[in-house]
HTML snippet that shows the backbone in 3Dmol.js (N, CA, C, O; Angstrom):
<script src="https://3Dmol.org/build/3Dmol-min.js"></script>
<div id="view" style="width:600px;height:400px;position:relative"></div>
<script>
const pdb = `
ATOM      1  N   MET A   1      97.673 113.169  80.415  1.00  0.00           N
ATOM      2  CA  MET A   1      98.978 112.654  80.064  1.00  0.00           C
ATOM      3  C   MET A   1      99.912 112.686  81.271  1.00  0.00           C
ATOM      4  O   MET A   1     100.679 111.749  81.492  1.00  0.00           O
ATOM      5  N   ASN A   2      99.845 113.772  82.056  1.00  0.00           N
ATOM      6  CA  ASN A   2     100.700 113.877  83.237  1.00  0.00           C
ATOM      7  C   ASN A   2     100.371 112.803  84.267  1.00  0.00           C
ATOM      8  O   ASN A   2     101.270 112.269  84.917  1.00  0.00           O
ATOM      9  N   LYS A   3      99.079 112.482  84.419  1.00  0.00           N
ATOM     10  CA  LYS A   3      98.678 111.453  85.370  1.00  0.00           C
ATOM     11  C   LYS A   3      99.227 110.095  84.966  1.00  0.00           C
ATOM     12  O   LYS A   3      99.665 109.320  85.816  1.00  0.00           O
ATOM     13  N   ILE A   4      99.206 109.808  83.683  1.00  0.00           N
ATOM     14  CA  ILE A   4      99.728 108.537  83.186  1.00  0.00           C
ATOM     15  C   ILE A   4     101.234 108.466  83.426  1.00  0.00           C
ATOM     16  O   ILE A   4     101.747 107.439  83.873  1.00  0.00           O
ATOM     17  N   MET A   5     101.937 109.550  83.132  1.00  0.00           N
ATOM     18  CA  MET A   5     103.380 109.590  83.325  1.00  0.00           C
ATOM     19  C   MET A   5     103.728 109.454  84.807  1.00  0.00           C
ATOM     20  O   MET A   5     104.669 108.743  85.160  1.00  0.00           O
ATOM     21  N   ASP A   6     102.978 110.128  85.671  1.00  0.00           N
ATOM     22  CA  ASP A   6     103.204 110.018  87.114  1.00  0.00           C
ATOM     23  C   ASP A   6     102.993 108.583  87.587  1.00  0.00           C
ATOM     24  O   ASP A   6     103.762 108.080  88.406  1.00  0.00           O
ATOM     25  N   LYS A   7     101.968 107.930  87.080  1.00  0.00           N
ATOM     26  CA  LYS A   7     101.679 106.546  87.450  1.00  0.00           C
ATOM     27  C   LYS A   7     102.805 105.620  87.009  1.00  0.00           C
ATOM     28  O   LYS A   7     103.226 104.742  87.762  1.00  0.00           O
ATOM     29  N   ILE A   8     103.292 105.819  85.786  1.00  0.00           N
ATOM     30  CA  ILE A   8     104.387 104.998  85.267  1.00  0.00           C
ATOM     31  C   ILE A   8     105.647 105.213  86.099  1.00  0.00           C
ATOM     32  O   ILE A   8     106.320 104.249  86.464  1.00  0.00           O
ATOM     33  N   LEU A   9     105.966 106.456  86.398  1.00  0.00           N
ATOM     34  CA  LEU A   9     107.154 106.751  87.203  1.00  0.00           C
ATOM     35  C   LEU A   9     107.030 106.155  88.598  1.00  0.00           C
ATOM     36  O   LEU A   9     108.012 105.656  89.148  1.00  0.00           O
ATOM     37  N   SER A  10     105.855 106.202  89.163  1.00  0.00           N
ATOM     38  CA  SER A  10     105.621 105.606  90.480  1.00  0.00           C
ATOM     39  C   SER A  10     105.840 104.092  90.447  1.00  0.00           C
ATOM     40  O   SER A  10     106.456 103.525  91.348  1.00  0.00           O
ATOM     41  N   MET A  11     105.337 103.459  89.416  1.00  0.00           N
ATOM     42  CA  MET A  11     105.498 102.011  89.281  1.00  0.00           C
ATOM     43  C   MET A  11     106.966 101.631  89.085  1.00  0.00           C
ATOM     44  O   MET A  11     107.439 100.646  89.654  1.00  0.00           O
ATOM     45  N   VAL A  12     107.674 102.407  88.288  1.00  0.00           N
ATOM     46  CA  VAL A  12     109.101 102.151  88.067  1.00  0.00           C
ATOM     47  C   VAL A  12     109.864 102.331  89.367  1.00  0.00           C
ATOM     48  O   VAL A  12     110.735 101.525  89.694  1.00  0.00           O
ATOM     49  N   ASP A  13     109.545 103.379  90.107  1.00  0.00           N
ATOM     50  CA  ASP A  13     110.202 103.642  91.383  1.00  0.00           C
ATOM     51  C   ASP A  13     109.976 102.488  92.359  1.00  0.00           C
ATOM     52  O   ASP A  13     110.919 102.034  93.007  1.00  0.00           O
ATOM     53  N   LYS A  14     108.742 102.014  92.469  1.00  0.00           N
ATOM     54  CA  LYS A  14     108.439 100.887  93.355  1.00  0.00           C
ATOM     55  C   LYS A  14     109.190  99.633  92.937  1.00  0.00           C
ATOM     56  O   LYS A  14     109.692  98.892  93.782  1.00  0.00           O
ATOM     57  N   THR A  15     109.264  99.399  91.649  1.00  0.00           N
ATOM     58  CA  THR A  15     109.975  98.222  91.139  1.00  0.00           C
ATOM     59  C   THR A  15     111.458  98.301  91.452  1.00  0.00           C
ATOM     60  O   THR A  15     112.059  97.316  91.881  1.00  0.00           O
ATOM     61  N   LEU A  16     112.051  99.466  91.242  1.00  0.00           N
ATOM     62  CA  LEU A  16     113.472  99.631  91.541  1.00  0.00           C
ATOM     63  C   LEU A  16     113.752  99.458  93.028  1.00  0.00           C
ATOM     64  O   LEU A  16     114.752  98.843  93.399  1.00  0.00           O
ATOM     65  N   LYS A  17     112.895  99.987  93.875  1.00  0.00           N
ATOM     66  CA  LYS A  17     113.071  99.818  95.319  1.00  0.00           C
ATOM     67  C   LYS A  17     112.962  98.352  95.714  1.00  0.00           C
ATOM     68  O   LYS A  17     113.699  97.882  96.580  1.00  0.00           O
ATOM     69  N   SER A  18     112.054  97.639  95.088  1.00  0.00           N
ATOM     70  CA  SER A  18     111.903  96.211  95.361  1.00  0.00           C
ATOM     71  C   SER A  18     113.159  95.445  94.954  1.00  0.00           C
ATOM     72  O   SER A  18     113.616  94.562  95.679  1.00  0.00           O
ATOM     73  N   ILE A  19     113.706  95.783  93.805  1.00  0.00           N
ATOM     74  CA  ILE A  19     114.934  95.138  93.339  1.00  0.00           C
ATOM     75  C   ILE A  19     116.082  95.449  94.295  1.00  0.00           C
ATOM     76  O   ILE A  19     116.850  94.556  94.651  1.00  0.00           O
ATOM     77  N   GLU A  20     116.204  96.708  94.712  1.00  0.00           N
ATOM     78  CA  GLU A  20     117.248  97.082  95.670  1.00  0.00           C
ATOM     79  C   GLU A  20     117.109  96.292  96.963  1.00  0.00           C
ATOM     80  O   GLU A  20     118.091  95.768  97.487  1.00  0.00           O
ATOM     81  N   LYS A  21     115.888  96.210  97.472  1.00  0.00           N
ATOM     82  CA  LYS A  21     115.662  95.509  98.728  1.00  0.00           C
ATOM     83  C   LYS A  21     116.003  94.028  98.581  1.00  0.00           C
ATOM     84  O   LYS A  21     116.644  93.452  99.459  1.00  0.00           O
ATOM     85  N   ASN A  22     115.588  93.420  97.496  1.00  0.00           N
ATOM     86  CA  ASN A  22     115.896  92.010  97.282  1.00  0.00           C
ATOM     87  C   ASN A  22     117.394  91.788  97.168  1.00  0.00           C
ATOM     88  O   ASN A  22     117.909  90.779  97.650  1.00  0.00           O
ATOM     89  N   TYR A  23     118.098  92.714  96.540  1.00  0.00           N
ATOM     90  CA  TYR A  23     119.546  92.599  96.433  1.00  0.00           C
ATOM     91  C   TYR A  23     120.187  92.762  97.804  1.00  0.00           C
ATOM     92  O   TYR A  23     121.108  92.025  98.157  1.00  0.00           O
ATOM     93  N   ALA A  24     119.702  93.723  98.570  1.00  0.00           N
ATOM     94  CA  ALA A  24     120.297  94.013  99.873  1.00  0.00           C
ATOM     95  C   ALA A  24     120.120  92.867 100.854  1.00  0.00           C
ATOM     96  O   ALA A  24     120.961  92.674 101.732  1.00  0.00           O
ATOM     97  N   ILE A  25     119.045  92.108 100.722  1.00  0.00           N
ATOM     98  CA  ILE A  25     118.777  91.080 101.721  1.00  0.00           C
ATOM     99  C   ILE A  25     119.318  89.705 101.352  1.00  0.00           C
ATOM    100  O   ILE A  25     118.945  88.714 101.980  1.00  0.00           O
ATOM    101  N   LYS A  26     120.184  89.621 100.353  1.00  0.00           N
ATOM    102  CA  LYS A  26     120.789  88.337 100.038  1.00  0.00           C
ATOM    103  C   LYS A  26     121.638  87.853 101.205  1.00  0.00           C
ATOM    104  O   LYS A  26     121.847  86.651 101.368  1.00  0.00           O
ATOM    105  N   SER A  27     122.111  88.757 101.989  1.00  0.00           N
ATOM    106  CA  SER A  27     122.888  88.417 103.167  1.00  0.00           C
ATOM    107  C   SER A  27     122.060  88.734 104.408  1.00  0.00           C
ATOM    108  O   SER A  27     121.291  89.694 104.420  1.00  0.00           O
ATOM    109  N   ARG A  28     122.219  87.935 105.433  1.00  0.00           N
ATOM    110  CA  ARG A  28     121.518  88.210 106.689  1.00  0.00           C
ATOM    111  C   ARG A  28     122.140  89.408 107.398  1.00  0.00           C
ATOM    112  O   ARG A  28     121.454  90.133 108.118  1.00  0.00           O
ATOM    113  N   TYR A  29     123.428  89.612 107.197  1.00  0.00           N
ATOM    114  CA  TYR A  29     124.160  90.676 107.871  1.00  0.00           C
ATOM    115  C   TYR A  29     124.482  91.781 106.869  1.00  0.00           C
ATOM    116  O   TYR A  29     125.158  91.544 105.867  1.00  0.00           O
ATOM    117  N   LEU A  30     123.995  92.985 107.147  1.00  0.00           N
ATOM    118  CA  LEU A  30     124.076  94.085 106.196  1.00  0.00           C
ATOM    119  C   LEU A  30     124.974  95.200 106.692  1.00  0.00           C
ATOM    120  O   LEU A  30     125.084  95.440 107.894  1.00  0.00           O
ATOM    121  N   ASN A  31     125.622  95.888 105.741  1.00  0.00           N
ATOM    122  CA  ASN A  31     126.307  97.117 106.116  1.00  0.00           C
ATOM    123  C   ASN A  31     125.237  98.186 106.335  1.00  0.00           C
ATOM    124  O   ASN A  31     124.055  97.947 106.087  1.00  0.00           O
ATOM    125  N   LYS A  32     125.649  99.347 106.795  1.00  0.00           N
ATOM    126  CA  LYS A  32     124.670 100.384 107.126  1.00  0.00           C
ATOM    127  C   LYS A  32     123.842 100.810 105.917  1.00  0.00           C
ATOM    128  O   LYS A  32     122.633 101.014 106.027  1.00  0.00           O
ATOM    129  N   LYS A  33     124.487 100.942 104.780  1.00  0.00           N
ATOM    130  CA  LYS A  33     123.771 101.374 103.573  1.00  0.00           C
ATOM    131  C   LYS A  33     122.672 100.380 103.201  1.00  0.00           C
ATOM    132  O   LYS A  33     121.539 100.781 102.933  1.00  0.00           O
ATOM    133  N   ASN A  34     122.996  99.098 103.183  1.00  0.00           N
ATOM    134  CA  ASN A  34     122.005  98.094 102.817  1.00  0.00           C
ATOM    135  C   ASN A  34     120.964  97.896 103.909  1.00  0.00           C
ATOM    136  O   ASN A  34     119.830  97.514 103.621  1.00  0.00           O
ATOM    137  N   ALA A  35     121.337  98.151 105.157  1.00  0.00           N
ATOM    138  CA  ALA A  35     120.352  98.096 106.241  1.00  0.00           C
ATOM    139  C   ALA A  35     119.293  99.179 106.032  1.00  0.00           C
ATOM    140  O   ALA A  35     118.112  98.959 106.300  1.00  0.00           O
ATOM    141  N   CYS A  36     119.719 100.341 105.555  1.00  0.00           N
ATOM    142  CA  CYS A  36     118.772 101.422 105.260  1.00  0.00           C
ATOM    143  C   CYS A  36     117.838 101.016 104.131  1.00  0.00           C
ATOM    144  O   CYS A  36     116.638 101.280 104.193  1.00  0.00           O
ATOM    145  N   VAL A  37     118.374 100.382 103.108  1.00  0.00           N
ATOM    146  CA  VAL A  37     117.541  99.916 101.992  1.00  0.00           C
ATOM    147  C   VAL A  37     116.555  98.872 102.500  1.00  0.00           C
ATOM    148  O   VAL A  37     115.367  98.923 102.181  1.00  0.00           O
ATOM    149  N   TYR A  38     117.053  97.923 103.292  1.00  0.00           N
ATOM    150  CA  TYR A  38     116.213  96.847 103.822  1.00  0.00           C
ATOM    151  C   TYR A  38     115.033  97.404 104.620  1.00  0.00           C
ATOM    152  O   TYR A  38     113.896  96.960 104.457  1.00  0.00           O
ATOM    153  N   ALA A  39     115.316  98.384 105.486  1.00  0.00           N
ATOM    154  CA  ALA A  39     114.276  98.946 106.353  1.00  0.00           C
ATOM    155  C   ALA A  39     113.536 100.114 105.705  1.00  0.00           C
ATOM    156  O   ALA A  39     112.571 100.627 106.271  1.00  0.00           O
ATOM    157  N   ASP A  40     113.981 100.535 104.527  1.00  0.00           N
ATOM    158  CA  ASP A  40     113.392 101.672 103.821  1.00  0.00           C
ATOM    159  C   ASP A  40     113.438 102.938 104.673  1.00  0.00           C
ATOM    160  O   ASP A  40     112.435 103.627 104.859  1.00  0.00           O
ATOM    161  N   ILE A  41     114.649 103.221 105.188  1.00  0.00           N
ATOM    162  CA  ILE A  41     114.867 104.397 106.026  1.00  0.00           C
ATOM    163  C   ILE A  41     116.116 105.134 105.551  1.00  0.00           C
ATOM    164  O   ILE A  41     116.895 104.613 104.753  1.00  0.00           O
ATOM    165  N   SER A  42     116.292 106.356 106.056  1.00  0.00           N
ATOM    166  CA  SER A  42     117.483 107.140 105.732  1.00  0.00           C
ATOM    167  C   SER A  42     118.606 106.787 106.710  1.00  0.00           C
ATOM    168  O   SER A  42     118.369 106.160 107.742  1.00  0.00           O
ATOM    169  N   GLU A  43     119.826 107.197 106.372  1.00  0.00           N
ATOM    170  CA  GLU A  43     120.956 106.943 107.270  1.00  0.00           C
ATOM    171  C   GLU A  43     120.792 107.661 108.613  1.00  0.00           C
ATOM    172  O   GLU A  43     121.110 107.070 109.645  1.00  0.00           O
ATOM    173  N   PRO A  44     120.308 108.918 108.648  1.00  0.00           N
ATOM    174  CA  PRO A  44     120.094 109.545 109.960  1.00  0.00           C
ATOM    175  C   PRO A  44     119.080 108.770 110.831  1.00  0.00           C
ATOM    176  O   PRO A  44     119.233 108.694 112.051  1.00  0.00           O
ATOM    177  N   THR A  45     118.059 108.205 110.197  1.00  0.00           N
ATOM    178  CA  THR A  45     117.091 107.411 110.948  1.00  0.00           C
ATOM    179  C   THR A  45     117.759 106.152 111.489  1.00  0.00           C
ATOM    180  O   THR A  45     117.515 105.768 112.633  1.00  0.00           O
ATOM    181  N   LEU A  46     118.592 105.511 110.691  1.00  0.00           N
ATOM    182  CA  LEU A  46     119.309 104.334 111.167  1.00  0.00           C
ATOM    183  C   LEU A  46     120.169 104.685 112.379  1.00  0.00           C
ATOM    184  O   LEU A  46     120.219 103.926 113.346  1.00  0.00           O
ATOM    185  N   GLU A  47     120.837 105.819 112.330  1.00  0.00           N
ATOM    186  CA  GLU A  47     121.662 106.241 113.461  1.00  0.00           C
ATOM    187  C   GLU A  47     120.810 106.442 114.716  1.00  0.00           C
ATOM    188  O   GLU A  47     121.250 106.123 115.821  1.00  0.00           O
ATOM    189  N   LYS A  48     119.598 106.967 114.550  1.00  0.00           N
ATOM    190  CA  LYS A  48     118.684 107.127 115.690  1.00  0.00           C
ATOM    191  C   LYS A  48     118.290 105.764 116.252  1.00  0.00           C
ATOM    192  O   LYS A  48     118.252 105.570 117.467  1.00  0.00           O
ATOM    193  N   TRP A  49     117.998 104.823 115.358  1.00  0.00           N
ATOM    194  CA  TRP A  49     117.625 103.478 115.792  1.00  0.00           C
ATOM    195  C   TRP A  49     118.773 102.815 116.541  1.00  0.00           C
ATOM    196  O   TRP A  49     118.549 102.127 117.537  1.00  0.00           O
ATOM    197  N   LEU A  50     120.003 103.018 116.066  1.00  0.00           N
ATOM    198  CA  LEU A  50     121.166 102.451 116.749  1.00  0.00           C
ATOM    199  C   LEU A  50     121.309 103.064 118.146  1.00  0.00           C
ATOM    200  O   LEU A  50     121.632 102.369 119.109  1.00  0.00           O
ATOM    201  N   ALA A  51     121.063 104.372 118.242  1.00  0.00           N
ATOM    202  CA  ALA A  51     121.127 105.043 119.543  1.00  0.00           C
ATOM    203  C   ALA A  51     120.031 104.548 120.489  1.00  0.00           C
ATOM    204  O   ALA A  51     120.201 104.566 121.708  1.00  0.00           O
ATOM    205  N   LYS A  52     118.899 104.102 119.915  1.00  0.00           N
ATOM    206  CA  LYS A  52     117.791 103.590 120.720  1.00  0.00           C
ATOM    207  C   LYS A  52     117.947 102.110 121.056  1.00  0.00           C
ATOM    208  O   LYS A  52     117.102 101.543 121.750  1.00  0.00           O
ATOM    209  N   GLY A  53     119.020 101.475 120.571  1.00  0.00           N
ATOM    210  CA  GLY A  53     119.268 100.104 120.976  1.00  0.00           C
ATOM    211  C   GLY A  53     119.297  99.049 119.888  1.00  0.00           C
ATOM    212  O   GLY A  53     119.464  97.869 120.197  1.00  0.00           O
ATOM    213  N   LEU A  54     119.141  99.427 118.622  1.00  0.00           N
ATOM    214  CA  LEU A  54     119.273  98.436 117.560  1.00  0.00           C
ATOM    215  C   LEU A  54     120.702  97.906 117.591  1.00  0.00           C
ATOM    216  O   LEU A  54     121.650  98.678 117.447  1.00  0.00           O
ATOM    217  N   PRO A  55     120.866  96.598 117.778  1.00  0.00           N
ATOM    218  CA  PRO A  55     122.223  96.042 117.879  1.00  0.00           C
ATOM    219  C   PRO A  55     123.004  96.119 116.561  1.00  0.00           C
ATOM    220  O   PRO A  55     122.447  95.964 115.474  1.00  0.00           O
ATOM    221  N   ILE A  56     124.289  96.360 116.696  1.00  0.00           N
ATOM    222  CA  ILE A  56     125.192  96.379 115.540  1.00  0.00           C
ATOM    223  C   ILE A  56     126.446  95.608 115.944  1.00  0.00           C
ATOM    224  O   ILE A  56     126.869  95.662 117.099  1.00  0.00           O
ATOM    225  N   THR A  57     127.027  94.903 115.006  1.00  0.00           N
ATOM    226  CA  THR A  57     128.221  94.112 115.261  1.00  0.00           C
ATOM    227  C   THR A  57     129.406  94.763 114.559  1.00  0.00           C
ATOM    228  O   THR A  57     129.307  95.184 113.407  1.00  0.00           O
ATOM    229  N   LYS A  58     130.529  94.839 115.271  1.00  0.00           N
ATOM    230  CA  LYS A  58     131.742  95.386 114.686  1.00  0.00           C
ATOM    231  C   LYS A  58     132.835  94.326 114.782  1.00  0.00           C
ATOM    232  O   LYS A  58     133.199  93.886 115.872  1.00  0.00           O
ATOM    233  N   VAL A  59     133.347  93.927 113.627  1.00  0.00           N
ATOM    234  CA  VAL A  59     134.446  92.965 113.574  1.00  0.00           C
ATOM    235  C   VAL A  59     135.536  93.559 112.692  1.00  0.00           C
ATOM    236  O   VAL A  59     135.312  93.839 111.514  1.00  0.00           O
ATOM    237  N   ASP A  60     136.702  93.747 113.266  1.00  0.00           N
ATOM    238  CA  ASP A  60     137.838  94.307 112.523  1.00  0.00           C
ATOM    239  C   ASP A  60     137.480  95.604 111.805  1.00  0.00           C
ATOM    240  O   ASP A  60     137.891  95.822 110.665  1.00  0.00           O
ATOM    241  N   GLY A  61     136.723  96.454 112.464  1.00  0.00           N
ATOM    242  CA  GLY A  61     136.370  97.757 111.907  1.00  0.00           C
ATOM    243  C   GLY A  61     135.222  97.745 110.906  1.00  0.00           C
ATOM    244  O   GLY A  61     134.875  98.783 110.343  1.00  0.00           O
ATOM    245  N   THR A  62     134.633  96.571 110.683  1.00  0.00           N
ATOM    246  CA  THR A  62     133.511  96.459 109.758  1.00  0.00           C
ATOM    247  C   THR A  62     132.222  96.302 110.539  1.00  0.00           C
ATOM    248  O   THR A  62     132.117  95.428 111.400  1.00  0.00           O
ATOM    249  N   PHE A  63     131.241  97.141 110.247  1.00  0.00           N
ATOM    250  CA  PHE A  63     129.961  97.108 110.938  1.00  0.00           C
ATOM    251  C   PHE A  63     128.949  96.293 110.148  1.00  0.00           C
ATOM    252  O   PHE A  63     128.866  96.400 108.924  1.00  0.00           O
ATOM    253  N   ARG A  64     128.183  95.482 110.858  1.00  0.00           N
ATOM    254  CA  ARG A  64     127.111  94.712 110.227  1.00  0.00           C
ATOM    255  C   ARG A  64     125.886  94.730 111.138  1.00  0.00           C
ATOM    256  O   ARG A  64     125.997  94.716 112.364  1.00  0.00           O
ATOM    257  N   ILE A  65     124.722  94.761 110.504  1.00  0.00           N
ATOM    258  CA  ILE A  65     123.451  94.756 111.226  1.00  0.00           C
ATOM    259  C   ILE A  65     122.668  93.543 110.751  1.00  0.00           C
ATOM    260  O   ILE A  65     122.506  93.326 109.550  1.00  0.00           O
ATOM    261  N   ASP A  66     122.193  92.767 111.688  1.00  0.00           N
ATOM    262  CA  ASP A  66     121.451  91.536 111.416  1.00  0.00           C
ATOM    263  C   ASP A  66     120.024  91.892 110.989  1.00  0.00           C
ATOM    264  O   ASP A  66     119.342  92.645 111.684  1.00  0.00           O
ATOM    265  N   THR A  67     119.575  91.363 109.865  1.00  0.00           N
ATOM    266  CA  THR A  67     118.218  91.653 109.395  1.00  0.00           C
ATOM    267  C   THR A  67     117.167  91.192 110.409  1.00  0.00           C
ATOM    268  O   THR A  67     116.112  91.813 110.541  1.00  0.00           O
ATOM    269  N   GLN A  68     117.456  90.116 111.113  1.00  0.00           N
ATOM    270  CA  GLN A  68     116.509  89.641 112.125  1.00  0.00           C
ATOM    271  C   GLN A  68     116.399  90.646 113.278  1.00  0.00           C
ATOM    272  O   GLN A  68     115.329  90.808 113.866  1.00  0.00           O
ATOM    273  N   GLU A  69     117.502  91.313 113.593  1.00  0.00           N
ATOM    274  CA  GLU A  69     117.475  92.339 114.647  1.00  0.00           C
ATOM    275  C   GLU A  69     116.690  93.569 114.186  1.00  0.00           C
ATOM    276  O   GLU A  69     115.996  94.199 114.984  1.00  0.00           O
ATOM    277  N   ILE A  70     116.800  93.909 112.905  1.00  0.00           N
ATOM    278  CA  ILE A  70     116.012  95.032 112.373  1.00  0.00           C
ATOM    279  C   ILE A  70     114.527  94.708 112.492  1.00  0.00           C
ATOM    280  O   ILE A  70     113.738  95.534 112.950  1.00  0.00           O
ATOM    281  N   ASP A  71     114.155  93.506 112.078  1.00  0.00           N
ATOM    282  CA  ASP A  71     112.746  93.095 112.157  1.00  0.00           C
ATOM    283  C   ASP A  71     112.264  93.111 113.604  1.00  0.00           C
ATOM    284  O   ASP A  71     111.178  93.613 113.894  1.00  0.00           O
ATOM    285  N   LYS A  72     113.058  92.570 114.496  1.00  0.00           N
ATOM    286  CA  LYS A  72     112.710  92.528 115.923  1.00  0.00           C
ATOM    287  C   LYS A  72     112.553  93.948 116.486  1.00  0.00           C
ATOM    288  O   LYS A  72     111.603  94.228 117.217  1.00  0.00           O
ATOM    289  N   PHE A  73     113.492  94.839 116.141  1.00  0.00           N
ATOM    290  CA  PHE A  73     113.450  96.216 116.600  1.00  0.00           C
ATOM    291  C   PHE A  73     112.173  96.909 116.128  1.00  0.00           C
ATOM    292  O   PHE A  73     111.538  97.639 116.890  1.00  0.00           O
ATOM    293  N   MET A  74     111.806  96.680 114.887  1.00  0.00           N
ATOM    294  CA  MET A  74     110.602  97.308 114.341  1.00  0.00           C
ATOM    295  C   MET A  74     109.350  96.788 115.054  1.00  0.00           C
ATOM    296  O   MET A  74     108.440  97.563 115.350  1.00  0.00           O
ATOM    297  N   ILE A  75     109.301  95.495 115.329  1.00  0.00           N
ATOM    298  CA  ILE A  75     108.145  94.917 116.024  1.00  0.00           C
ATOM    299  C   ILE A  75     108.065  95.460 117.446  1.00  0.00           C
ATOM    300  O   ILE A  75     106.983  95.811 117.917  1.00  0.00           O
ATOM    301  N   GLU A  76     109.203  95.530 118.131  1.00  0.00           N
ATOM    302  CA  GLU A  76     109.219  96.021 119.517  1.00  0.00           C
ATOM    303  C   GLU A  76     108.815  97.482 119.610  1.00  0.00           C
ATOM    304  O   GLU A  76     108.322  97.917 120.651  1.00  0.00           O
ATOM    305  N   ASN A  77     109.012  98.241 118.551  1.00  0.00           N
ATOM    306  CA  ASN A  77     108.684  99.664 118.564  1.00  0.00           C
ATOM    307  C   ASN A  77     107.392  99.989 117.836  1.00  0.00           C
ATOM    308  O   ASN A  77     107.098 101.150 117.547  1.00  0.00           O
ATOM    309  N   ARG A  78     106.632  98.956 117.546  1.00  0.00           N
ATOM    310  CA  ARG A  78     105.335  99.152 116.883  1.00  0.00           C
ATOM    311  C   ARG A  78     104.378  99.861 117.841  1.00  0.00           C
ATOM    312  O   ARG A  78     104.406  99.621 119.048  1.00  0.00           O
ATOM    313  N   MET A  79     103.544 100.724 117.301  1.00  0.00           N
ATOM    314  CA  MET A  79     102.568 101.451 118.118  1.00  0.00           C
ATOM    315  C   MET A  79     101.192 100.934 117.853  1.00  0.00           C
ATOM    316  O   MET A  79     100.226 101.417 118.445  1.00  0.00           O
TER     317      MET A  79
END
`;
const viewer = $3Dmol.createViewer("view");
viewer.addModel(pdb, "pdb");
viewer.setStyle({}, {cartoon: {color: "spectrum"}});
viewer.zoomTo();
viewer.render();
</script>
């Protein structure tokens, strides 16, 4: 019974993450929170990526990260 419940919870979790990601990527330019959802990373990890050169745009105090730049950054740092 526990295995079945764990499997169901895992499937629900994956579905919710997929919905979050699809919602977050409706825009090409994301705030930090949605950039984390898009890349499936934590905020501290995003800050590390920004320190390593992931470009961010600031307009009138609002920060946005281009999804294409996230994809490019991930490809460039592939091992």
